[in-house]
Structures are given as structure tokens and as C-alpha cells.
N, C-alpha and C positions, 0 to 999 in steps of 0.2 A: 364465575371468575371473580376473584377478590381484587381489592385495590392494588396490591403489590404486583399481581400477575398482569393486570391491565397496564400498570405503569411500565413494567419491563417490556411488555409487548409494544407499547407505544414508543418508548425510547429506542428499542431495537429497530423498529420500522423507520423512525425519523433518521437515526444515524446512518442506517444502510441506504436510505433514499438519498441522503447527501453524498455518501460515498459512491453510489451508483452514478450520480450526476457528475462527480469529479472524475470517475473512471471513464465515462462517456466523453468528457471534455478532453482528457489526456489522449484517449483513442482518436478523437477528432484532430487534435494537434499532430499526432503521429501520422495520420493519413494525409493531412495537409502538407506536412514536411516531406512525406514520401513522394507526394506528387511533384514537389519542387526540390527533389533530392540534390540536384546540381547546385542550386543556390545554397542549400544547407551545407553541403560539402565545401563549397567555396568559403563560407563564413567560418565553419568550425575546423577546417583543415582536412588532412587526408583521411582521418577516421570518422569524419562528420556524417558520412553517408549511412552509418550504422545507427545513429541516434534516432531517426524516425522509426526504425524497426523496434528499437528498445521501447519507445513510447507506445507503439501499437501493442506490443506484448504486455507492457505494464498496464495500460488502460483496459485491455481485455481481461486481464487477471483481476484487477480491482473491480471492474463492472461485474464479472462473473461471481465473485465471492459476495459482493454486496447484493446481487440478485438473489442468491440463496438465502441470505439473512433477511432481506426485505420480504420476499415471498413466503419464506418460512414463518415469519412473524405474523403476516396477514392471514395466511391460511391455517396457521397453527399445525404445520406439517412437521412431525417429529423427524422424519428422514431429512428434510431440507435443513432443519435447525441443527441436527447433529453433523451434517455435511458442512454447513457453515462453520460450526465450531472446530471441526477437524482442519478445515482450510485456514482458519484464523490461527490455530496452534502451529501449523506448518509455516505460515508466514512469519509468526513471531520467532520461531527457531531460525529461519533464514536471516532475519534481521539481526539476531544476536550473533550469528556467524559472520555476517557482513561487518558489524561493528568490530568484532575481533580481528577480522582481516584488515580493516582500515588501520589498526594500530600495530599489527604484526608486520604487514607489508608497507610500513610507512616510508621506507626509502623509495620504493617504486612509485608510490603516490606522490612523494615530494618531487620526483623527476617529472611526472606528468603535470603537476601543478606549475612547476618552474617553466616547462615548455609552454603551457597555456599562458603564463604571465608574460613570457617573451612575446607571444602573439598579441596579447592585449596591449602591452606597452607600445608595440609597433603601430597599433591602431589608436594610440593616445589614451588608453584607459589605465586606471590605477591597478597595480599588481595586488594580489592577495597573499596573505601569509599561510603557508601550508598547515601550520599548527592550528590556526584559527579555523581552517576548513575542516580539519579532522575533529576538533572539539564540537563545532556546530553540527557536523554530520552525526556524531555520536549522540548529541543532545536531542536532535530532531528524531532520530531513530528510537531513542528511549521513550520519548513522548508518544510516538506512534505505537510502540510496543505496549505501553500502558493502556492506550485506547483500545487496542486489539484485545488485550487481556479482559477488559470490561465487557467488550462485545462477545468474547468467547464465553465468559461466565454467564452473561444474560442469555445467550443462545442455549447453553446447556440447561440453565434453570427453566427456561420456557419449554424446552423439549421434555424435561422430566415432568413438568406440570401437565403438558399435553398427554404424556403417557399415562399418568395417574388418572386423568379425567376420562380417558378412553377405556378404563377398566383393566389396565395392565399394571397394577400396583406392585411395588417392590415388597418383598417379604422382610 
């Protein structure tokens, strides 16, 4: 294995290890919130009881995808690396759709943010501007998409390298 392949393998492992830890943390926060769902609903309002379930699903998804990338890099499993790359591509597509929905359904989002602002003001907190929320959300999602793109490319490159080293060269 050359220097480039070793670097890609190492970077893929490290990034996915970090994402696995983040996913496990989000999952833990979701489980803790679910165990105290009455308190969460009291703080966040009528729909607050669904937030812990969202965190559980999100944490499980992030942990699962990171698991495929991390274990695929360590074991040099072509199947796990391609599965990781496919999941990353699907997550990127979902984030692009989510960014588009944030700007297409901005009236609905503005109503939700305005209701949240009223609740925050009643508790003495500063209100937030809906336009700022949309722009920050799009910016954060764009950065995440860029990181996922790098991870997907690294996963595919390492999977192709593993395939070639196992005697399944491409013609």
C-alpha cells in the first residue's frame, strides 16, 4: 500500500471515528430526552415530545453510516466502503432537498420561527430573525455536504484500491 492509499485510509478512519462518536452522543441525548419527555415537551411546547425521537433516529443514522466507513477503512472491506459511499451520496441528496425546501417553504418556516420567537420572548430570551436562520441553515448544510463529498470520494477510492489489490482489476 502506497503513501496515498495509507493517507486516505487513515483520514477515512479518523473522520468516521469522530462522526461515530458524534452520532453516539446525539443518540444518547435523544435517549435521555426520551426518558424525560414530559420535561422536554414542557420546555419546547406541544410538539416538543417528538424532538427526542428525531435525535434518536438522527444519532442512529449518523452512527450507522460512520460505522460502515470506519470499519470499512480498517478492514479494507470493499462491500462496507461502497455501502458507506452509497449512504453518503443519499445523505448528500437529502440535504440538498432539505436546503431547497427551506427556501421554497419559507412562509411556513417563518410562521414556525415566529411562534418560537413568541415563546422565547415570553421566557425573556432574544428573538431570532427567520432570514438569518435560513441562511445559517443553508450554510451549515453546505459545509456538511462538502465534508460528505470528500468522505464519499475517499470511500470509493479506497474501495477501488482494495478491489485492485485483491486481483479484481478493471479492464
